[in-house]
PDB file with one MODEL, atoms N, CA, C and O in Angstrom:
MODEL        1
ATOM      1  N   MET A   1      25.686 -24.153 -12.538  1.00  0.00           N
ATOM      2  CA  MET A   1      25.494 -23.228 -11.416  1.00  0.00           C
ATOM      3  C   MET A   1      26.304 -22.267 -11.395  1.00  0.00           C
ATOM      4  O   MET A   1      27.513 -22.467 -11.516  1.00  0.00           O
ATOM      5  N   ALA A   2      25.790 -21.058 -11.236  1.00  0.00           N
ATOM      6  CA  ALA A   2      26.752 -19.684 -10.939  1.00  0.00           C
ATOM      7  C   ALA A   2      27.457 -19.968  -9.633  1.00  0.00           C
ATOM      8  O   ALA A   2      26.960 -20.594  -8.697  1.00  0.00           O
ATOM      9  N   HIS A   3      28.783 -19.393  -9.671  1.00  0.00           N
ATOM     10  CA  HIS A   3      29.555 -19.374  -8.370  1.00  0.00           C
ATOM     11  C   HIS A   3      30.473 -18.459  -8.039  1.00  0.00           C
ATOM     12  O   HIS A   3      31.543 -18.493  -8.646  1.00  0.00           O
ATOM     13  N   PRO A   4      30.208 -17.229  -6.787  1.00  0.00           N
ATOM     14  CA  PRO A   4      31.017 -16.099  -7.026  1.00  0.00           C
ATOM     15  C   PRO A   4      32.136 -16.495  -6.924  1.00  0.00           C
ATOM     16  O   PRO A   4      32.348 -17.437  -6.161  1.00  0.00           O
ATOM     17  N   LYS A   5      33.469 -15.753  -7.843  1.00  0.00           N
ATOM     18  CA  LYS A   5      34.801 -15.717  -7.265  1.00  0.00           C
ATOM     19  C   LYS A   5      35.245 -14.772  -6.459  1.00  0.00           C
ATOM     20  O   LYS A   5      36.345 -14.869  -5.915  1.00  0.00           O
ATOM     21  N   ARG A   6      34.396 -13.683  -6.276  1.00  0.00           N
ATOM     22  CA  ARG A   6      35.018 -13.136  -4.779  1.00  0.00           C
ATOM     23  C   ARG A   6      33.830 -12.649  -4.104  1.00  0.00           C
ATOM     24  O   ARG A   6      32.836 -12.342  -4.760  1.00  0.00           O
ATOM     25  N   LYS A   7      33.853 -12.582  -3.179  1.00  0.00           N
ATOM     26  CA  LYS A   7      32.791 -12.404  -1.928  1.00  0.00           C
ATOM     27  C   LYS A   7      32.430 -10.903  -2.013  1.00  0.00           C
ATOM     28  O   LYS A   7      33.285 -10.019  -2.062  1.00  0.00           O
ATOM     29  N   THR A   8      30.727 -10.624  -2.030  1.00  0.00           N
ATOM     30  CA  THR A   8      30.579  -9.001  -2.380  1.00  0.00           C
ATOM     31  C   THR A   8      29.994  -8.411  -0.846  1.00  0.00           C
ATOM     32  O   THR A   8      29.314  -8.638   0.156  1.00  0.00           O
ATOM     33  N   SER A   9      31.072  -7.252  -1.748  1.00  0.00           N
ATOM     34  CA  SER A   9      31.053  -6.284  -0.063  1.00  0.00           C
ATOM     35  C   SER A   9      29.557  -5.897   0.206  1.00  0.00           C
ATOM     36  O   SER A   9      28.582  -5.683  -0.514  1.00  0.00           O
ATOM     37  N   LYS A  10      29.791  -5.901   1.507  1.00  0.00           N
ATOM     38  CA  LYS A  10      28.632  -4.612   1.974  1.00  0.00           C
ATOM     39  C   LYS A  10      28.085  -3.467   1.338  1.00  0.00           C
ATOM     40  O   LYS A  10      26.895  -3.188   1.480  1.00  0.00           O
ATOM     41  N   THR A  11      28.803  -2.827   0.693  1.00  0.00           N
ATOM     42  CA  THR A  11      29.036  -1.171  -0.156  1.00  0.00           C
ATOM     43  C   THR A  11      28.138  -1.475  -1.051  1.00  0.00           C
ATOM     44  O   THR A  11      27.065  -0.878  -1.130  1.00  0.00           O
ATOM     45  N   ARG A  12      28.586  -2.716  -2.040  1.00  0.00           N
ATOM     46  CA  ARG A  12      28.217  -3.055  -3.361  1.00  0.00           C
ATOM     47  C   ARG A  12      26.852  -3.929  -3.088  1.00  0.00           C
ATOM     48  O   ARG A  12      25.847  -3.941  -3.799  1.00  0.00           O
ATOM     49  N   ARG A  13      27.015  -4.452  -2.217  1.00  0.00           N
ATOM     50  CA  ARG A  13      25.279  -5.437  -1.747  1.00  0.00           C
ATOM     51  C   ARG A  13      24.106  -3.776  -1.854  1.00  0.00           C
ATOM     52  O   ARG A  13      23.299  -3.330  -2.669  1.00  0.00           O
ATOM     53  N   ASP A  14      24.645  -3.362  -0.554  1.00  0.00           N
ATOM     54  CA  ASP A  14      23.660  -2.341   0.015  1.00  0.00           C
ATOM     55  C   ASP A  14      23.500  -1.471  -1.815  1.00  0.00           C
ATOM     56  O   ASP A  14      22.528  -1.821  -2.486  1.00  0.00           O
ATOM     57  N   LYS A  15      24.346  -0.567  -2.340  1.00  0.00           N
ATOM     58  CA  LYS A  15      23.942   0.086  -3.799  1.00  0.00           C
ATOM     59  C   LYS A  15      23.151  -0.537  -4.444  1.00  0.00           C
ATOM     60  O   LYS A  15      22.125  -0.008  -4.874  1.00  0.00           O
ATOM     61  N   ARG A  16      23.462  -1.826  -4.659  1.00  0.00           N
ATOM     62  CA  ARG A  16      22.419  -2.564  -5.385  1.00  0.00           C
ATOM     63  C   ARG A  16      20.948  -2.016  -5.329  1.00  0.00           C
ATOM     64  O   ARG A  16      20.370  -1.269  -6.119  1.00  0.00           O
ATOM     65  N   ARG A  17      20.358  -2.806  -3.763  1.00  0.00           N
ATOM     66  CA  ARG A  17      19.315  -2.651  -3.425  1.00  0.00           C
ATOM     67  C   ARG A  17      18.714  -1.382  -2.878  1.00  0.00           C
ATOM     68  O   ARG A  17      17.770  -1.351  -2.089  1.00  0.00           O
ATOM     69  N   THR A  18      19.541  -0.025  -3.520  1.00  0.00           N
ATOM     70  CA  THR A  18      18.896   0.970  -3.353  1.00  0.00           C
ATOM     71  C   THR A  18      17.970   1.452  -4.111  1.00  0.00           C
ATOM     72  O   THR A  18      17.469   2.574  -4.037  1.00  0.00           O
ATOM     73  N   HIS A  19      17.734   0.618  -4.842  1.00  0.00           N
ATOM     74  CA  HIS A  19      16.692   0.329  -5.942  1.00  0.00           C
ATOM     75  C   HIS A  19      15.020   0.124  -5.581  1.00  0.00           C
ATOM     76  O   HIS A  19      13.927   0.477  -6.024  1.00  0.00           O
ATOM     77  N   TYR A  20      15.595  -0.688  -4.470  1.00  0.00           N
ATOM     78  CA  TYR A  20      14.499  -2.067  -3.872  1.00  0.00           C
ATOM     79  C   TYR A  20      13.198  -1.055  -2.908  1.00  0.00           C
ATOM     80  O   TYR A  20      12.775  -1.400  -1.805  1.00  0.00           O
ATOM     81  N   LYS A  21      13.017  -0.540  -3.213  1.00  0.00           N
ATOM     82  CA  LYS A  21      12.269   0.642  -1.858  1.00  0.00           C
ATOM     83  C   LYS A  21      10.473   0.470  -2.080  1.00  0.00           C
ATOM     84  O   LYS A  21       9.810   0.440  -3.116  1.00  0.00           O
ATOM     85  N   ALA A  22      10.099   0.386  -0.755  1.00  0.00           N
ATOM     86  CA  ALA A  22       8.219   0.863  -1.190  1.00  0.00           C
ATOM     87  C   ALA A  22       7.968   1.788  -1.128  1.00  0.00           C
ATOM     88  O   ALA A  22       8.554   2.613  -0.427  1.00  0.00           O
ATOM     89  N   VAL A  23       6.767   2.062  -2.009  1.00  0.00           N
ATOM     90  CA  VAL A  23       6.106   3.287  -2.456  1.00  0.00           C
ATOM     91  C   VAL A  23       5.528   3.758  -1.689  1.00  0.00           C
ATOM     92  O   VAL A  23       5.129   2.955  -0.846  1.00  0.00           O
ATOM     93  N   ALA A  24       5.054   5.447  -1.421  1.00  0.00           N
ATOM     94  CA  ALA A  24       3.621   5.531  -0.316  1.00  0.00           C
ATOM     95  C   ALA A  24       2.760   5.783  -1.285  1.00  0.00           C
ATOM     96  O   ALA A  24       3.110   6.676  -2.058  1.00  0.00           O
ATOM     97  N   PRO A  25       1.431   5.118  -1.547  1.00  0.00           N
ATOM     98  CA  PRO A  25       0.499   5.630  -2.285  1.00  0.00           C
ATOM     99  C   PRO A  25       0.148   7.179  -2.076  1.00  0.00           C
ATOM    100  O   PRO A  25       0.107   7.888  -1.071  1.00  0.00           O
ATOM    101  N   THR A  26      -0.091   7.418  -3.456  1.00  0.00           N
ATOM    102  CA  THR A  26      -0.363   8.877  -3.894  1.00  0.00           C
ATOM    103  C   THR A  26      -2.237   8.826  -3.086  1.00  0.00           C
ATOM    104  O   THR A  26      -3.106   8.019  -3.413  1.00  0.00           O
ATOM    105  N   ILE A  27      -2.363   9.805  -2.153  1.00  0.00           N
ATOM    106  CA  ILE A  27      -3.679  10.000  -1.668  1.00  0.00           C
ATOM    107  C   ILE A  27      -3.863  11.373  -2.314  1.00  0.00           C
ATOM    108  O   ILE A  27      -2.989  12.229  -2.453  1.00  0.00           O
ATOM    109  N   ALA A  28      -5.608  11.466  -2.820  1.00  0.00           N
ATOM    110  CA  ALA A  28      -6.280  12.458  -2.644  1.00  0.00           C
ATOM    111  C   ALA A  28      -7.242  12.833  -1.768  1.00  0.00           C
ATOM    112  O   ALA A  28      -7.438  12.031  -0.855  1.00  0.00           O
ATOM    113  N   THR A  29      -8.152  14.196  -1.783  1.00  0.00           N
ATOM    114  CA  THR A  29      -8.761  14.409  -0.789  1.00  0.00           C
ATOM    115  C   THR A  29      -9.980  15.010  -2.385  1.00  0.00           C
ATOM    116  O   THR A  29      -9.845  15.605  -3.455  1.00  0.00           O
ATOM    117  N   CYS A  30     -10.994  14.411  -1.641  1.00  0.00           N
ATOM    118  CA  CYS A  30     -12.715  14.958  -2.434  1.00  0.00           C
ATOM    119  C   CYS A  30     -12.731  16.077  -2.015  1.00  0.00           C
ATOM    120  O   CYS A  30     -12.817  16.588  -0.898  1.00  0.00           O
ATOM    121  N   PRO A  31     -12.596  16.594  -3.510  1.00  0.00           N
ATOM    122  CA  PRO A  31     -13.551  18.483  -3.050  1.00  0.00           C
ATOM    123  C   PRO A  31     -14.708  18.390  -2.349  1.00  0.00           C
ATOM    124  O   PRO A  31     -14.938  19.052  -1.337  1.00  0.00           O
ATOM    125  N   VAL A  32     -15.504  17.540  -2.874  1.00  0.00           N
ATOM    126  CA  VAL A  32     -17.277  17.320  -2.687  1.00  0.00           C
ATOM    127  C   VAL A  32     -17.460  16.672  -1.110  1.00  0.00           C
ATOM    128  O   VAL A  32     -18.407  17.132  -0.473  1.00  0.00           O
ATOM    129  N   THR A  33     -16.711  15.751  -0.516  1.00  0.00           N
ATOM    130  CA  THR A  33     -17.062  14.834   0.769  1.00  0.00           C
ATOM    131  C   THR A  33     -15.643  15.093   1.732  1.00  0.00           C
ATOM    132  O   THR A  33     -15.501  14.515   2.809  1.00  0.00           O
ATOM    133  N   GLY A  34     -14.840  15.845   1.294  1.00  0.00           N
ATOM    134  CA  GLY A  34     -13.346  15.586   1.800  1.00  0.00           C
ATOM    135  C   GLY A  34     -13.000  13.717   2.822  1.00  0.00           C
ATOM    136  O   GLY A  34     -12.548  13.155   3.820  1.00  0.00           O
ATOM    137  N   GLU A  35     -13.623  13.601   1.609  1.00  0.00           N
ATOM    138  CA  GLU A  35     -12.377  11.847   1.702  1.00  0.00           C
ATOM    139  C   GLU A  35     -11.896  11.710   0.945  1.00  0.00           C
ATOM    140  O   GLU A  35     -12.052  11.957  -0.251  1.00  0.00           O
ATOM    141  N   ALA A  36     -10.498  10.843   2.085  1.00  0.00           N
ATOM    142  CA  ALA A  36      -9.073  10.700   1.613  1.00  0.00           C
ATOM    143  C   ALA A  36      -9.390   9.427   0.508  1.00  0.00           C
ATOM    144  O   ALA A  36     -10.311   8.689   0.858  1.00  0.00           O
ATOM    145  N   HIS A  37      -8.938   9.204  -0.371  1.00  0.00           N
ATOM    146  CA  HIS A  37      -8.883   7.955  -1.591  1.00  0.00           C
ATOM    147  C   HIS A  37      -7.729   7.945  -2.259  1.00  0.00           C
ATOM    148  O   HIS A  37      -6.767   8.668  -1.998  1.00  0.00           O
ATOM    149  N   LEU A  38      -7.795   7.069  -3.201  1.00  0.00           N
ATOM    150  CA  LEU A  38      -6.137   6.499  -4.121  1.00  0.00           C
ATOM    151  C   LEU A  38      -7.081   7.084  -5.338  1.00  0.00           C
ATOM    152  O   LEU A  38      -8.224   6.911  -5.762  1.00  0.00           O
ATOM    153  N   TYR A  39      -5.738   8.009  -5.698  1.00  0.00           N
ATOM    154  CA  TYR A  39      -5.767   8.587  -7.386  1.00  0.00           C
ATOM    155  C   TYR A  39      -6.563   7.478  -8.428  1.00  0.00           C
ATOM    156  O   TYR A  39      -6.243   6.305  -8.620  1.00  0.00           O
ATOM    157  N   HIS A  40      -7.559   8.140  -8.959  1.00  0.00           N
ATOM    158  CA  HIS A  40      -8.270   7.013 -10.385  1.00  0.00           C
ATOM    159  C   HIS A  40      -8.540   6.094  -9.731  1.00  0.00           C
ATOM    160  O   HIS A  40      -8.147   4.993 -10.115  1.00  0.00           O
ATOM    161  N   ARG A  41      -9.342   6.208  -8.452  1.00  0.00           N
ATOM    162  CA  ARG A  41     -10.089   5.023  -8.302  1.00  0.00           C
ATOM    163  C   ARG A  41     -11.420   5.916  -7.644  1.00  0.00           C
ATOM    164  O   ARG A  41     -11.176   6.999  -7.112  1.00  0.00           O
ATOM    165  N   ALA A  42     -12.718   5.445  -7.706  1.00  0.00           N
ATOM    166  CA  ALA A  42     -13.681   5.310  -7.333  1.00  0.00           C
ATOM    167  C   ALA A  42     -13.186   4.723  -5.997  1.00  0.00           C
ATOM    168  O   ALA A  42     -12.189   4.106  -5.620  1.00  0.00           O
ATOM    169  N   TYR A  43     -14.825   5.392  -5.211  1.00  0.00           N
ATOM    170  CA  TYR A  43     -14.581   5.219  -3.422  1.00  0.00           C
ATOM    171  C   TYR A  43     -16.067   5.385  -2.675  1.00  0.00           C
ATOM    172  O   TYR A  43     -16.675   6.427  -2.922  1.00  0.00           O
ATOM    173  N   TRP A  44     -16.483   4.731  -2.068  1.00  0.00           N
ATOM    174  CA  TRP A  44     -17.479   5.023  -1.297  1.00  0.00           C
ATOM    175  C   TRP A  44     -17.545   5.777  -0.409  1.00  0.00           C
ATOM    176  O   TRP A  44     -16.665   5.720   0.450  1.00  0.00           O
ATOM    177  N   HIS A  45     -18.393   6.556  -0.320  1.00  0.00           N
ATOM    178  CA  HIS A  45     -19.253   7.361   0.982  1.00  0.00           C
ATOM    179  C   HIS A  45     -20.552   7.605   1.399  1.00  0.00           C
ATOM    180  O   HIS A  45     -21.267   8.231   0.616  1.00  0.00           O
ATOM    181  N   GLU A  46     -21.035   7.232   2.512  1.00  0.00           N
ATOM    182  CA  GLU A  46     -22.148   7.046   3.131  1.00  0.00           C
ATOM    183  C   GLU A  46     -23.051   6.245   2.051  1.00  0.00           C
ATOM    184  O   GLU A  46     -24.139   6.808   1.939  1.00  0.00           O
ATOM    185  N   GLY A  47     -22.930   5.077   1.205  1.00  0.00           N
ATOM    186  CA  GLY A  47     -23.739   4.263   0.811  1.00  0.00           C
ATOM    187  C   GLY A  47     -23.967   5.519  -1.028  1.00  0.00           C
ATOM    188  O   GLY A  47     -24.978   5.752  -1.691  1.00  0.00           O
ATOM    189  N   LYS A  48     -22.657   5.943  -1.189  1.00  0.00           N
ATOM    190  CA  LYS A  48     -22.803   6.434  -2.450  1.00  0.00           C
ATOM    191  C   LYS A  48     -21.443   6.237  -3.465  1.00  0.00           C
ATOM    192  O   LYS A  48     -20.429   6.881  -3.197  1.00  0.00           O
ATOM    193  N   MET A  49     -21.464   5.468  -4.451  1.00  0.00           N
ATOM    194  CA  MET A  49     -20.095   5.555  -4.775  1.00  0.00           C
ATOM    195  C   MET A  49     -19.535   6.661  -5.601  1.00  0.00           C
ATOM    196  O   MET A  49     -20.039   6.978  -6.678  1.00  0.00           O
ATOM    197  N   TYR A  50     -18.478   7.253  -5.084  1.00  0.00           N
ATOM    198  CA  TYR A  50     -18.243   8.673  -6.000  1.00  0.00           C
ATOM    199  C   TYR A  50     -16.644   8.475  -7.023  1.00  0.00           C
ATOM    200  O   TYR A  50     -15.914   7.502  -6.834  1.00  0.00           O
ATOM    201  N   TYR A  51     -16.363   9.396  -7.912  1.00  0.00           N
ATOM    202  CA  TYR A  51     -15.406   9.116  -8.955  1.00  0.00           C
ATOM    203  C   TYR A  51     -15.420  10.530  -9.565  1.00  0.00           C
ATOM    204  O   TYR A  51     -16.380  10.973 -10.196  1.00  0.00           O
ATOM    205  N   ARG A  52     -14.248  11.220  -9.322  1.00  0.00           N
ATOM    206  CA  ARG A  52     -14.077  12.788  -9.819  1.00  0.00           C
ATOM    207  C   ARG A  52     -15.207  13.527  -9.731  1.00  0.00           C
ATOM    208  O   ARG A  52     -15.800  14.165 -10.600  1.00  0.00           O
ATOM    209  N   GLY A  53     -15.589  13.262  -7.813  1.00  0.00           N
ATOM    210  CA  GLY A  53     -16.839  14.288  -7.638  1.00  0.00           C
ATOM    211  C   GLY A  53     -17.674  13.783  -7.953  1.00  0.00           C
ATOM    212  O   GLY A  53     -18.480  14.696  -7.775  1.00  0.00           O
ATOM    213  N   GLN A  54     -18.162  13.112  -8.267  1.00  0.00           N
ATOM    214  CA  GLN A  54     -19.231  13.357  -8.924  1.00  0.00           C
ATOM    215  C   GLN A  54     -20.018  11.672  -8.530  1.00  0.00           C
ATOM    216  O   GLN A  54     -19.323  10.704  -8.840  1.00  0.00           O
ATOM    217  N   VAL A  55     -20.956  11.472  -8.088  1.00  0.00           N
ATOM    218  CA  VAL A  55     -22.200  10.620  -7.861  1.00  0.00           C
ATOM    219  C   VAL A  55     -21.967   9.005  -8.712  1.00  0.00           C
ATOM    220  O   VAL A  55     -22.857   8.959  -9.562  1.00  0.00           O
ATOM    221  N   VAL A  56     -21.430   8.193  -8.754  1.00  0.00           N
ATOM    222  CA  VAL A  56     -21.790   7.052  -9.916  1.00  0.00           C
ATOM    223  C   VAL A  56     -22.941   6.129  -9.327  1.00  0.00           C
ATOM    224  O   VAL A  56     -23.883   5.706  -9.997  1.00  0.00           O
ATOM    225  N   ILE A  57     -22.751   5.902  -8.110  1.00  0.00           N
ATOM    226  CA  ILE A  57     -23.634   4.811  -7.585  1.00  0.00           C
ATOM    227  C   ILE A  57     -24.629   5.109  -6.609  1.00  0.00           C
ATOM    228  O   ILE A  57     -23.836   5.266  -5.681  1.00  0.00           O
ATOM    229  N   ASP A  58     -25.720   5.306  -6.100  1.00  0.00           N
ATOM    230  CA  ASP A  58     -26.402   5.788  -4.958  1.00  0.00           C
ATOM    231  C   ASP A  58     -27.048   4.345  -4.574  1.00  0.00           C
ATOM    232  O   ASP A  58     -28.099   4.051  -5.144  1.00  0.00           O
ATOM    233  N   LYS A  59     -26.390   3.266  -3.481  1.00  0.00           N
ATOM    234  CA  LYS A  59     -27.214   2.517  -2.453  1.00  0.00           C
ATOM    235  C   LYS A  59     -28.303   3.137  -1.994  1.00  0.00           C
ATOM    236  O   LYS A  59     -29.389   2.673  -2.341  1.00  0.00           O
ATOM    237  N   THR A  60     -28.270   4.428  -1.034  1.00  0.00           N
ATOM    238  CA  THR A  60     -29.437   4.494  -0.252  1.00  0.00           C
ATOM    239  C   THR A  60     -30.577   4.411  -0.794  1.00  0.00           C
ATOM    240  O   THR A  60     -31.499   3.901  -0.158  1.00  0.00           O
ATOM    241  N   ALA A  61     -30.732   4.801  -1.843  1.00  0.00           N
ATOM    242  CA  ALA A  61     -32.020   4.777  -2.732  1.00  0.00           C
ATOM    243  C   ALA A  61     -32.830   3.442  -2.718  1.00  0.00           C
ATOM    244  O   ALA A  61     -34.029   3.334  -2.460  1.00  0.00           O
ATOM    245  N   GLU A  62     -32.080   2.584  -2.998  1.00  0.00           N
ATOM    246  CA  GLU A  62     -32.206   1.154  -3.115  1.00  0.00           C
ATOM    247  C   GLU A  62     -32.712   0.671  -1.741  1.00  0.00           C
ATOM    248  O   GLU A  62     -33.740   0.039  -1.494  1.00  0.00           O
ATOM    249  N   VAL A  63     -31.789   1.097  -0.935  1.00  0.00           N
ATOM    250  CA  VAL A  63     -31.794   0.398   0.695  1.00  0.00           C
ATOM    251  C   VAL A  63     -33.259   1.379   1.353  1.00  0.00           C
ATOM    252  O   VAL A  63     -33.837   0.844   2.299  1.00  0.00           O
ATOM    253  N   GLU A  64     -33.633   2.298   1.025  1.00  0.00           N
ATOM    254  CA  GLU A  64     -35.207   2.941   1.558  1.00  0.00           C
ATOM    255  C   GLU A  64     -36.095   2.431   0.580  1.00  0.00           C
ATOM    256  O   GLU A  64     -37.044   1.809   1.057  1.00  0.00           O
ATOM    257  N   ALA A  65     -36.063   2.502  -0.416  1.00  0.00           N
ATOM    258  CA  ALA A  65     -37.386   1.526  -0.725  1.00  0.00           C
ATOM    259  C   ALA A  65     -37.754   0.302  -1.040  1.00  0.00           C
ATOM    260  O   ALA A  65     -38.948   0.031  -1.172  1.00  0.00           O
TER     261      ALA A  65
ENDMDL
END
């Protein structure tokens, strides 16, 4: 089993940990609906699924019919 020869200093430990950080998700705003959503993802808005500003699935027609 590995056994450290010297104690790792706080500075060295913290320098190593600088790369472990949370990344904020990139949020896009749809020009058609104004809804905030993740980039390259489809999203629901008022019973319709949008992707790249176009309706992909329309659930409102199925519910009314």
